[in-house]
N, C-alpha and C positions, 0 to 999 in steps of 0.2 A: 566411500560419503562421508561428509566433512561434521564436522565436531558441535549442536549447538554453539555450545561456546565463543566457534569461532564462526556461524552464523551470527548471532547476533554481531559481536562489532564490525561484520562489512555491515551488516544492518544497520548498527549504527552512524558508520561512517558516510555510507551512500546519504545515506543521509542528513547525518550532515552540512554535508558537498550538495543539496540542493533546495535544504534550509537558508541553505549561505544564498542561493539566489532569490529565494521569493521567502523570501525573511518578514516582510515587508509587508507578505499578501495571506502567510501560510498566519492561521488563528485558533489558536484553543485545542488543537491537536496533537492525539499522543499513537504513537507507534509499536504494539506491543510485541512479541513473538508469541507464538502456543506451534504447539504438536500439532493440532490437525482446529478446523473448525468446527464448533460443536450441532448438534442435532439443530437446536435451534436458529443460529446462521447458516445453515444445508435448507430450512426449509425457506426460509427472508429470500432465497436465490433460487428457492424452486433445484438445488441438486439432492442428487441424489446418492450420490457417492462421497465422503470426508476426506476424496485421492484427488476429486471433482476442482477442487478451490483452492487456487496460490494466497490471495487475499479478500481481505476485503472491509469496504471501508465503512463504519455505522458514523450515525450521524444527518446532523441539518447542513445542507449548503451552506456551502459558507459566506454565500451572498445574504441569507437569512437570520448572519448572527446579529446584525446594527441593531446598540440598547438591550440590549436580551441582559444584560448583565450579567450572576454569579451563574456560571453552570459551564457542567463535567464538560473537558474535553469532549470532541469527535475520537473516533479511534481507529486506528486502521491494525487490522492484523495481518497477519505475512505464517502460514503456514510450513511451520522449519518442515517438519517429514512431509511434504507433499512437496517442495519445492525440493530438499539436499535428494530426496530417492531421486528425482527426476531426471538429477544433476550426475552428469559423466565424472565433472573436477570441479575441482573451485574457483576456477575461472569463468565458467558457466554457470554455479552458481550465485555468483557477484552478479552476470548480466542478467538473470533470472529478477535476483532480489530487486536489482537497480530498476528489473519493465515492472514491477507490478508495485512497487513504492508507487513508479510516476506515473501506472495506471487507477490507482487509489487517491492521491493529490488528487485527479484531474478529475477523480468526482467527485472529490474533495470542492471544488473549485466550481463545480456545477453542470462541468460535462455528461454525457449518455454515456453508456455504452461503449457506439462509436468512434464517439470523441478518446476519451479516454483510452483507445485498444490503439490508434492514432497516435496520442499524444505516449502513449508505451511505446512504442516504433521507432520513436523517428529520433534523433540526438537534436535536436532543435525543439526547447525546452519553452520555446515562444508558447505552443501547444497545449500547453500546461493553464497556460488564464484564461484560453477561451471556450 
């Protein structure tokens, strides 16, 4: 299992690369690494096990951010223990982090679960904006 420090570096690198492509479209978004989802987060999505959630977007869909003034950022949580324990090696972990980030960023852009799953699996990043 990769270390949390390595996981955080990979997540930061992947996010920076995604952010570069979408810097004009991503608004007021923080990406955090947590060990596991909280009980409250699990309840929000109806999950029963802390191992069933790789990541979670919490916030308002980006299209609703028009003229809102100063607000706390939306949040994407990546769950280190869940992702790291499900991967055989660093390369698999990197791919899972990237897919999870793309999935949650798609939610930030307003995608439903089906659209977010499609965005996470594709290399065509245009899906993140639909």
